[in-house]
C-alpha positions in Angstrom: 0.1 0.0 0.3 2.9 2.7 0.7 4.3 1.6 -2.2 1.4 2.7 -4.3 0.4 5.6 -2.1 4.0 6.3 -3.7 3.1 5.7 -6.8 -0.1 8.0 -6.9 0.8 11.1 -8.1 2.7 9.9 -10.7 -0.2 7.7 -12.4 -3.1 10.5 -12.1 -2.7 12.0 -15.3 -2.6 8.0 -16.8 -5.3 7.8 -14.9 -7.0 11.2 -15.5 -6.4 10.8 -19.6 -8.0 7.1 -19.0 -11.7 8.7 -17.2 -11.8 11.8 -20.1 -11.3 8.6 -22.7 -14.0 7.1 -20.4 -16.5 9.5 -20.6 -15.6 11.1 -24.0 -15.9 7.3 -26.0 -19.8 7.0 -24.9 -21.0 10.0 -25.9 -19.3 10.3 -29.4 -20.4 7.3 -30.0 -24.3 8.5 -28.7 -24.0 11.3 -30.9 -23.0 9.4 -34.3 -26.2 6.6 -33.3 -28.1 10.0 -32.6 -27.0 11.0 -36.4 -28.4 7.7 -37.3 -31.9 8.3 -35.6 -31.8 11.8 -37.6 -32.1 10.5 -40.8 -34.3 7.5 -40.0 -36.8 10.7 -38.4 -36.2 12.4 -42.1 -37.2 9.6 -43.7 -40.3 8.8 -42.2 -41.8 12.0 -42.2 -41.0 11.7 -46.2 -42.9 8.5 -46.7 -45.7 10.5 -44.1 -46.1 13.4 -46.4 -46.0 10.9 -49.7 -49.1 9.1 -48.1 -50.2 13.1 -47.0 -50.1 14.2 -50.3 -51.6 11.8 -52.1 -54.4 10.7 -50.6 -55.6 14.6 -50.5 -55.5 14.8 -54.3 -57.1 11.5 -53.9 -60.4 11.7 -55.7 -58.9 14.5 -57.3 -60.3 15.3 -60.8 -57.2 15.5 -63.4 -54.5 16.9 -63.9 -53.8 18.7 -60.5 -54.1 22.4 -61.0 -52.0 25.6 -58.9 -55.5 25.2 -57.0 -55.8 21.7 -55.6 -51.8 21.7 -54.9 -52.8 25.5 -52.7 -55.2 23.8 -50.7 -53.3 21.0 -49.4 -50.6 23.4 -48.8 -52.4 25.7 -46.6 -54.6 22.5 -45.3 -50.8 21.4 -44.4 -48.9 24.3 -43.4 -49.6 24.5 -39.9 -47.7 20.9 -39.9 -44.7 22.2 -41.9 -45.7 21.3 -45.4 -44.8 24.4 -47.5 -44.7 23.5 -50.7 -46.0 21.0 -53.8 -45.1 21.3 -57.6 -45.8 19.2 -60.4 -43.3 19.0 -63.2 -43.6 17.8 -66.3 -41.4 14.7 -68.5 -39.5 17.7 -70.1 -39.1 19.8 -66.2 -41.4 22.3 -67.0 -43.1 23.0 -63.8 -47.2 22.5 -64.6 -48.5 22.9 -61.2 -47.9 24.2 -57.7 -49.0 25.9 -54.3 -47.3 27.1 -51.1 -44.0 29.7 -51.4 -41.4 29.7 -53.5 -38.1 29.3 -52.5 -35.4 30.4 -54.3 -32.6 28.8 -51.6 -33.9 25.4 -52.8 -33.5 26.4 -56.1 -32.1 23.1 -58.3 -32.2 21.0 -54.7 -34.5 18.8 -56.1 -32.7 18.2 -59.7 -31.7 15.0 -60.9 -32.5 13.9 -57.1 -33.5 10.3 -57.5 -34.2 10.2 -53.3 -34.4 12.7 -50.2 -31.9 15.7 -50.3 -31.8 18.0 -47.2 -30.7 22.0 -47.0 -30.4 23.6 -43.7 -31.7 27.2 -44.2 -31.2 29.3 -41.3 -32.5 27.3 -37.9 -35.0 25.6 -40.4 -34.4 22.2 -41.9 -35.8 21.0 -45.2 -36.4 18.3 -47.1 -37.0 17.8 -50.8 -38.4 14.6 -52.0 -39.8 13.3 -55.4 -41.9 11.1 -56.1 -42.8 8.8 -59.5 -46.2 8.2 -59.7 -48.5 6.9 -62.6 -48.3 9.6 -65.3 -51.5 12.1 -64.9 -53.9 12.2 -67.8 -52.7 14.4 -70.9 -48.7 14.2 -68.9 -46.8 11.4 -70.1 -44.0 10.9 -71.7 -43.9 10.6 -75.7 -43.9 7.0 -77.0 -40.2 5.5 -76.9 -39.0 7.2 -73.5 -38.3 5.0 -70.1 -39.5 6.0 -67.0 -36.8 7.8 -65.2 -38.6 11.0 -68.1 -42.3 10.5 -66.3 -43.2 14.1 -64.3 -42.7 13.9 -61.0 -44.2 15.7 -57.6 -42.2 16.9 -55.8 -42.8 19.3 -52.1 -40.5 20.2 -49.7 -42.1 20.1 -45.8 -40.1 21.7 -42.4 -38.7 18.8 -40.5 -39.8 19.4 -37.7 -39.1 16.3 -35.8 -35.7 15.9 -37.0 -35.4 19.7 -36.3 -36.1 18.9 -32.4 -33.9 16.0 -32.3 -31.3 17.9 -33.4 -31.9 19.8 -30.8 -32.4 17.8 -28.7 -28.6 15.3 -30.3 -27.0 19.7 -29.3 -28.5 19.9 -25.9 -26.8 16.0 -25.3 -23.5 17.1 -27.1 -23.4 20.0 -24.9 -24.0 17.9 -21.8 -21.7 15.2 -22.6 -19.0 18.2 -23.2 -20.0 20.1 -20.1 -19.1 16.0 -18.1 -16.2 15.7 -20.0 -14.5 19.1 -19.1 -15.9 18.2 -15.2 -14.7 14.7 -15.1 -11.3 16.8 -16.7 -11.5 19.3 -13.6 -12.0 16.7 -10.9 -9.3 14.3 -12.1 -7.5 17.3 -12.0 -8.2 18.7 -9.1 -7.8 16.0 -7.7 -4.1 15.1 -9.4 -2.9 18.6 -8.2 -4.6 17.6 -4.2 -1.8 14.4 -4.7 0.9 16.6 -5.7 0.7 19.1 -3.2 -0.2 16.0 -0.2 2.9 14.7 -2.0 4.7 18.1 -1.4 3.3 19.0 1.8 4.8 15.2 2.8 8.2 16.0 1.5 8.5 19.0 4.0 6.8 17.8 6.7 9.9 15.0 6.4 12.4 17.4 5.9 11.0 19.8 9.0 11.7 16.9 11.3 15.1 16.7 9.8 16.5 19.7 10.3 14.6 20.0 13.4 16.4 17.1 14.1 19.5 18.6 13.3 18.9 22.0 15.0 18.5 19.5 18.3 22.0 18.1 17.6 23.3 21.6 16.5 22.4 22.6 19.7 23.8 20.2 22.2 26.8 20.0 20.1 27.3 23.6 20.7 26.9 24.0 24.2 28.7 21.2 24.2 31.5 22.7 22.3 31.1 26.2 24.6 33.4 25.5 27.5 35.9 24.0 26.4 35.8 26.6 23.1 35.7 29.6 26.2 39.3 27.6 27.7 40.7 27.8 24.6 40.2 30.8 23.4 41.6 31.9 27.3 44.8 30.1 27.3 45.1 31.3 23.7 45.2 35.3 24.8 47.4 34.1 27.9 49.5 32.4 25.5 49.6 35.9 23.3 50.0 38.1 26.1 53.1 36.2 27.4 55.2 35.2 24.3 55.1 39.1 22.6 59.1 39.3 22.8 58.7 36.4 19.9 56.7 37.8 17.1 56.7 34.3 15.5 54.4 32.8 18.4 52.7 36.1 18.9 51.2 35.6 15.6 50.1 31.9 15.7 48.7 32.7 19.4 47.0 35.6 17.3 45.5 33.4 15.0 43.8 30.7 17.4 42.7 33.2 19.5 41.0 34.6 16.2 39.6 31.4 15.2 38.9 30.8 18.5 36.3 34.1 18.6 35.1 33.0 14.9 34.1 29.8 16.1 32.4 31.2 19.4 30.3 33.9 17.5 29.8 30.2 14.9 28.9 28.7 18.7 26.3 31.6 19.6 24.3 32.2 16.6 23.7 27.7 16.6 22.0 28.6 20.5 20.3 31.7 18.9 18.5 30.0 16.3 18.0 26.5 18.3 16.7 28.7 21.4 13.1 28.7 21.8 10.2 29.2 24.1 7.8 32.0 25.6 8.8 35.8 25.0 9.5 38.0 27.7 7.5 40.9 26.0 7.2 43.4 27.8 5.7 47.3 27.8 9.2 49.3 26.5 9.8 52.9 24.9 10.5 52.6 21.3 12.7 55.3 20.4 15.5 54.5 23.9 15.7 51.1 23.2 16.1 51.5 19.0 18.6 54.0 20.3 20.5 52.1 22.2 20.8 48.8 20.6 22.0 51.0 17.3 24.8 52.2 19.8 25.6 48.9 20.7 26.2 48.1 17.1 28.1 50.8 15.9 27.7 54.6 16.3 27.3 55.0 12.3 24.0 53.8 12.0 21.3 56.5 12.3 17.9 56.3 14.0 15.5 58.2 12.8 11.6 58.6 14.1 9.1 58.1 11.3 6.1 58.6 13.7 6.8 55.5 16.1 4.5 54.9 19.0 5.4 55.8 22.5 5.9 52.3 23.5 5.3 49.0 22.1 5.2 45.2 24.1 8.1 43.3 22.9 10.7 41.3 24.1 13.6 43.6 24.4 16.7 41.4 24.4 15.3 38.8 21.5 14.7 42.4 19.5 17.6 43.4 19.6 19.7 40.9 19.0 17.6 40.4 15.6 17.9 43.8 15.2 20.8 44.0 16.2 21.7 41.1 14.3 20.4 43.1 10.2 21.8 46.3 11.5 25.8 43.7 11.3 24.6 42.5 8.0 23.5 46.2 6.7 26.9 47.9 7.7 29.3 44.9 6.5 28.0 46.0 2.9 27.6 50.0 3.7 29.1 53.5 5.4 25.5 54.7 4.9 22.7 52.9 7.0 20.1 53.8 9.5 17.2 52.1 11.4 13.4 53.7 11.5 10.5 53.0 13.5 7.4 53.9 12.2 3.5 52.4 12.6 1.2 51.5 9.3 -2.0 49.3 9.5 -2.2 49.4 14.2 1.9 47.5 13.6 4.9 48.5 14.6 7.7 49.0 11.6 11.3 49.1 11.6 12.9 49.5 8.4 16.8 48.6 8.4 18.5 50.0 5.7 21.6 50.3 3.6 22.9 51.8 0.2 24.7 48.6 -0.2 24.7 46.4 -3.1 21.3 44.9 -2.4 19.0 41.5 -2.6 19.5 40.2 -5.9 16.7 39.1 -8.2 15.1 35.9 -7.0 17.3 35.9 -3.4 14.0 37.4 -1.7 13.5 35.0 0.3 16.6 32.4 -0.1 18.8 35.0 2.5 16.7 34.1 5.2 17.5 30.6 5.0 19.9 29.2 7.3 23.8 28.8 7.4 23.3 31.7 3.5 26.0 34.0 3.5 27.6 35.9 0.3 30.6 36.6 3.4 33.3 34.6 3.4 33.5 35.0 7.4 29.5 34.8 8.0 27.8 32.2 9.3 24.5 32.4 7.6 22.8 32.3 10.5 22.0 36.0 11.9 18.7 36.6 9.0 17.5 33.5 10.0 17.9 34.2 13.8 15.8 37.3 12.5 12.9 36.5 11.5 12.4 33.2 13.6 12.0 36.1 16.2 10.1 38.3 14.2 7.2 35.2 14.2 7.9 34.4 18.0 6.5 38.6 18.2 3.5 37.7 15.9 5.4 39.7 12.7 7.2 39.2 9.3 10.8 40.2 8.0 11.3 40.7 4.7 13.7 42.0 1.8 12.7 44.7 -0.4 15.3 46.8 -2.8 15.5 50.5 -1.3 14.8 53.2 -3.6 17.5 55.1 -5.1 19.6 52.2 -4.5 20.2 49.5 -1.5 18.5 47.3 1.0 15.7 47.5 3.3 14.8 44.5 5.7 11.4 45.7 7.0 10.2 44.4 10.6 6.6 44.5 11.1 5.1 43.4 14.2 1.1 43.9 15.8 0.6 44.4 19.1 0.7 41.9 22.0 
């Protein structure tokens, strides 16, 4: 069963095609059958009108004239009879009744079987009969039966028209049903793909969670020995000042130990969870002290900030400091601005550096993604997580005039 579930998204397109074929083939076969039935209906209507006209002519004095045919058409016009005419063996019109239809000129000429023509929204059938020749209309001696006079009639094939309308309705219903099956199949396929993607995301999240736990444990275990190593290296560097080579090597150990210590601190900060210690904080004084702790070169701008806001000053201050350090690494022109928008506290960190590359607005927040040789790639990931713990967001945008703008949006807690 797990193997079948794993293969369902791959089999879904084939199942969808099969479902569409299963829905479409009976419809096509049904339409072909209905077309055959429509032809049978036309033939049946022709035979009916043959009998009606023959019955109406029976008992009338020969030869038929215009008055007789007009009376026949008038009596049956409500049923769809349009025209009746008699032509001699030489094709000359001898008598007729009903409407003259220019659109049907030539339809019956030379026809041995009924012909059909569609005029506008109506269906007309022109059929001919080869009755015994009326007196005075017989062919000259020696002519074959194909030269005998013909009785022709035109009628509106109402039963066939109604059937054609029903066929159209059935065709539209079949198309709709096929499209519905296709849409449902496509939706099911999308759901299967989404479920597969969600399962992959959950598996990746579990993997990352286990890695995060392992990283936190390792960072915690490494921290104390690393601090001891750094301290002894600093003592050694202080005592070997008389030897430049030893002093340089001890300084390199201190430098590397300091870098590893920063990485350990970032790992612990990234893995840290727990509830926030939120309290009401005076926004601008807190923002000034946060920026000053990073660099006195950072400008702090009051863009209409609220007097106080509920937040975890320490953890949010660390997040803003991370973003400020990244900005200072690429630009000397850095500012942090506090304002409000839609009832939320907005803190923008802006620089005049190269900005965020197109397509990297989300990637920059991924753990260990960094463009610097000495960076850990965790600063922005930690900052975004801290913003999320406050119920807010951290996003990256291009700054007008060049550079980047990192925007914290923090709703009131």
